N, C-alpha and C positions, 0 to 999 in steps of 0.2 A: 678567749683567748683567756685564762684565766692566770696564766702569767703571764700578761704580756703592757710592756707600757699603754698607755691612751692620750695621744696626744688631739682632742678635738678641736677640729675651726670651725666655729660656729660665726653667723648673724641673722636675722631673722627669715630666710630666701633659703637658707639651709645649714647643715652642719656632717665635717669626714670626719671623723675619725678613723686616724689611723691609728690602733696596734702593733704592737713592736716587739721582738728581743732582740740581742746582738745579732740571730740574725734570719730570721723575715719582718716581712710588715705584711698587713692585713688591712686593708683598704672599704669604709663603709658609705653610703652616705642614705643621708633622707634627708627631702626635702620636706617644706615645714605649708600649709596651703591658703601658709595668714595676711594677709593686709593689717602688720603691726599697728594695733595704737598707742597709741604715747598714752592715752589715760590707765595703763594694763592690761594684764595679760588680756588674747583675746582668750576666745572658748581653744580657738587650733593654735597658739600656740602656746597651750593648755597643750595636747594631743602628742602637740610638734619636740617639747620636751618629755614628753613620758616616753614616747619611740623611740630620743637620743638616750635617761636613763635607763632604757632597759642594754639595750642598746652595746653597754660601757657594765650588765654581770659583772660580775665576775673577775674586772678588772685591779691592780694594784695600787696606781697608779695613775693618776690624772688630769696633763697637764691642759686648759684655754684656753684657745689663739682668737682673735679676729678683730675687725677692724670695728666694731658699737660699739653696745651696753652687753646683746645680747647672753654674753659668755657669765658675764656679771649678775643678768639677766635668771638665767638657768644655777649660779653656783647657790643665788639666793630661795633659787625655789625648793629645789635641788636639803635644800638647811632647813625651808619651812615646812618640808610635808616629812624631814626628819628622814630618807630617805639614805641608805647606803654607798651609794657612789658622793654621799657627800664629807664624807667619811675619808676618802680616798678623794678627790678635786687637794692636791696640793698646791694653786697655781693659776690666774688667773694674767695671760701677758696681751697686749694690746697690739696689730702688728697688721699692714697694708689686707693685702693677695695674695699673697705667698703663693708659691705651687707646692706641691706635692714629696714634691723633692725635698722644700725647701723647707717646711712643717716637720722630714721626718729630724732632716740637722738636727735645728731652732729642736725636737726633742731632744733629741741621742744628747747636745751640750748641755743640756735641764737635769738632764737625768742623771749624766755625768757624775754631776755638784755632789748629786744628791749616795754618789756608792759609794 
């Protein structure tokens, strides 16, 4: 859905991508097969980030959120690999474990500031 905004709730186990506009919301989830390593990104984490970045192709604005550091690791990974998605990630906001409805409400409020 290339005209949609997206908010990505991500940790090291899974990512929930909510892509939306004023009238529609689409949810996609991707599970990681990783056991996070603190020394660096494991091969499984890299594969997870590849899958998440592919699901966001065509999205114009992305907000990252989540309880830990995975959101910033994902952002840095996208920048390091010069992926186009790195140019549309607008911000990274810490959050606990909100429901999908709370994530959509947060994203709509955030993107409203930018319009």
